[in-house]
C-alpha atoms as one frame of an Amber mdcrd trajectory, in Angstrom:
protein
   0.000   0.000   0.000   1.293   3.431  -0.894   1.298   6.526   1.276  -1.645
   7.770  -0.784  -3.640   4.696   0.152  -2.620   5.127   3.795  -3.807   8.731
   3.691  -7.139   7.578   2.273  -7.743   5.527   5.432  -7.964   8.757   7.451
 -11.717   9.283   7.308 -13.424  11.562   9.857 -16.018   9.512  11.684 -14.590
   6.216  10.405 -11.123   6.402  11.936  -8.043   4.344  11.289  -7.324   2.518
  14.568  -3.660   1.975  15.395  -2.593  -0.367  18.230   1.053   0.740  18.247
   3.746  -1.946  18.029   7.345  -1.919  19.256   9.168  -4.697  17.402   8.814
  -7.052  14.458   6.934  -9.656  16.477   4.272  -7.287  17.824   3.948  -5.746
  14.368   3.184  -9.200  12.962   0.499  -9.648  15.617  -1.096  -6.330  14.630
  -1.139  -7.450  11.003  -2.501 -10.907  11.872  -5.353  -9.323  13.836  -6.505
  -7.658  10.627  -5.398  -4.078  11.130  -4.473  -2.419   7.814  -1.553  -0.391
   9.179   1.189  -0.802  11.775   2.194   2.236  13.822   5.229   2.321  16.077
   5.412   3.841  19.543   8.602   5.753  20.310   8.346   5.184  24.063   7.951
   1.435  23.554  10.622   1.084  20.863  13.080   3.121  22.921  12.366   1.037
  26.017  12.976  -2.210  24.119  16.304  -0.752  23.029  17.147   0.172  26.623
  16.500   3.927  26.560  13.898   6.359  27.884  11.576   8.188  25.520  12.224
  11.707  24.280  14.990  11.131  21.719  17.348   9.521  24.245  17.718   6.448
  22.027  20.253   6.848  19.202  18.513   7.744  15.949  20.342   4.963  14.093
  18.893   2.379  16.460  15.373   3.802  16.185  15.482   3.780  12.381  16.944
   0.262  12.378  14.052  -0.899  14.563  11.594   0.774  12.193  13.204  -0.981
   9.241  12.929  -4.378  10.931   9.249  -3.739  11.596   8.549  -2.601   8.030
  10.376  -5.642   6.638   8.399  -8.023   8.858   4.916  -7.062   7.641   3.123
  -6.647   4.351   1.086  -3.609   5.376   2.142   0.043   5.628   4.110   1.207
   8.638   3.889   4.683  10.110   6.839   5.515  12.329   6.867   7.640  15.457
   9.835   9.802  14.534   9.562  11.925  17.685  10.841  15.431  16.861  13.140
  14.346  14.049  16.338  13.636  16.004  17.911  16.920  14.960  17.827  15.929
  11.287  16.947  18.259   8.446  13.721  17.669   6.563  15.625  16.026   3.727
  17.616  13.808   6.083  14.544  12.749   8.054  12.558  11.987   4.907  15.448
   9.953   3.555  15.855   7.921   6.730  12.137   7.188   6.971  11.782   6.202
   3.327  14.919   4.060   3.502  13.400   2.277   6.497  10.305   1.468   4.447
   7.939   3.844   6.233   4.769   5.107   4.574   4.093   7.700   7.248   5.422
   9.327  10.383   4.551  11.179  13.549   6.398  14.495  13.846   6.320  16.349
  17.184   6.569  20.069  17.790   8.353  19.609  21.131  12.029  20.524  21.143
  13.546  17.773  23.283  16.692  19.797  23.880  14.678  22.387  25.796  11.477
  20.533  26.658   9.496  23.407  25.165   7.039  23.489  22.290   8.607  25.138
  19.268   7.233  28.425  17.931   4.496  27.662  15.421   6.290  29.306  12.491
   9.443  27.305  13.168   7.582  24.002  13.316   5.578  24.852  10.207   8.844
  25.430   8.355  10.129  22.048   9.546   6.959  20.336   8.323   7.205  22.122
   4.973  10.808  20.950   4.590   9.840  17.379   5.415   6.946  17.517   2.952
   9.113  18.937   0.187  11.714  16.227   0.677   9.240  13.361   1.021   6.897
  14.428  -1.760   3.842  12.193  -1.644   5.848   9.356  -0.142   4.953   9.958
   3.512   1.763  10.644   5.430   2.787  13.297   7.958   0.953  13.211  11.286
   1.857  16.500  12.972   1.710  16.280  16.744   0.388  19.359  18.538   1.885
  19.474  22.045   0.624  22.919  23.048  -2.139  21.476  25.269   0.393  19.859
  27.612  -0.006  21.024  31.188  -2.499  23.795  30.402  -6.248  24.247  30.445
  -7.548  22.840  27.159 -10.237  25.471  26.715  -7.830  28.348  27.287  -5.267
  26.877  24.875  -7.795  25.880  22.216  -7.733  28.920  19.922  -3.935  29.113
  19.732  -3.596  25.341  19.362  -6.162  25.171  16.557  -4.307  27.988  14.784
  -1.107  26.004  15.247  -2.727  22.897  13.778  -4.001  24.839  10.780  -0.498
  26.199  10.160   0.859  22.648  10.180  -1.802  21.481   7.737  -1.071  24.408
   5.451   2.625  23.532   5.612   1.903  20.031   4.315   0.801  17.847   7.226
  -1.899  15.301   6.393  -3.207  14.872   9.933  -2.864  16.709  13.247  -2.473
  15.006  16.618  -3.468  16.916  19.776  -2.042  14.191  21.968  -2.886  15.771
  25.337  -6.608  16.208  24.712  -8.708  13.606  26.497 -12.251  14.822  27.147
 -15.008  14.459  24.553 -15.749  18.171  24.755 -12.177  19.296  24.062 -11.651
  16.772  21.273 -14.934  17.765  19.612 -14.012  21.454  19.856 -10.627  20.803
  18.252 -12.181  18.725  15.446 -14.624  21.522  14.693 -11.831  24.073  14.800
  -9.747  22.461  12.052 -12.664  22.478   9.625 -12.877  18.825   8.689  -9.145
  18.094   8.517  -7.950  14.696   9.701  -7.481  14.591  13.486  -5.646  11.875
  15.421  -6.936  11.240  18.951  -5.245   9.143  21.626  -7.002   6.121  23.138
  -5.425   5.913  26.561  -6.919   4.917  29.920  -9.616   7.476  30.631 -10.155
   8.382  26.978 -13.693   8.310  25.577 -13.070   4.963  23.821 -12.905   3.925
  20.177 -16.593   4.166  19.236 -17.161   7.487  21.051 -14.029   8.955  19.471
 -15.334   7.961  16.041 -18.592   9.749  16.843 -16.588  12.882  17.659 -15.324
  12.916  14.079 -11.684  11.937  14.470  -9.976  10.271  11.523  -7.298   8.339
  13.371  -7.029   6.740  16.818  -3.675   5.813  18.355  -3.049   3.682  21.409
   0.488   5.110  21.570   2.456   3.468  24.342  -0.747   2.245  25.986  -0.604
  -1.285  24.610   3.046  -1.626  25.609   2.308  -0.354  29.136  -0.592  -2.813
  29.431   1.474  -5.775  28.180   4.342  -4.815  30.466   2.072  -4.719  33.519
   0.694  -8.130  32.592   4.203  -9.532  32.303   5.214  -7.893  35.567   2.304
  -9.549  37.377   3.080 -12.896  35.756   6.726 -12.694  36.792   5.697 -11.890
  40.361   3.576 -15.046  40.338   6.462 -17.133  39.020   8.686 -15.750  41.780
   6.132 -17.202  44.228   6.258 -20.535  42.465   3.109 -20.150  40.352   3.448
 -20.982  36.674   1.140 -19.038  34.342   0.430 -22.116  32.219
């Protein structure tokens, strides 16, 4: 499937659901379950490699992991590329395409400072990535400006930010820190029918309610990895007490 076909799966009200994987094996499970796309989770991939999230894992190792995942499945892979690892738009596009990616997440947080980049700066970065990638990547632009602030107060500026990203060439916008139905619905209305990615974490409205809110993409992010890890942790505790899980 091409990036164009991946983009076509982003339908408001009939969202693409992405249970994010972290290695070739979990990617194969996603494919076997019938999902049409594999998405990676940077926090999960980094953890498997022995690093914390937030661009602490070496970029070479993250791209190598993405390549293994893409090679393992026959469906498109969209890669959580964090904030681009300090690469130029051309370099990032090249690394993603070389890894076999059909899409990517691209954050507006500057991990060197922990701050959200000025909107004009991030829009320029998205435009450079789009120019270099052409139609070869679906760009999911993460909007981090809701982090740690009141969603209603930040809404107008964050919607304007999202629109700037879409104008710069993003295909979808991802307000990752929105969680209530009201705030998600307000954001969806604000971007005038553009594709919106919503997170499905504990406490989120849920898949069917999110679809009713008009989102075009739903990501579990690191949620599936956290859930699986807790299950393993509990199982290991039982084994330490002499109880086999099978």
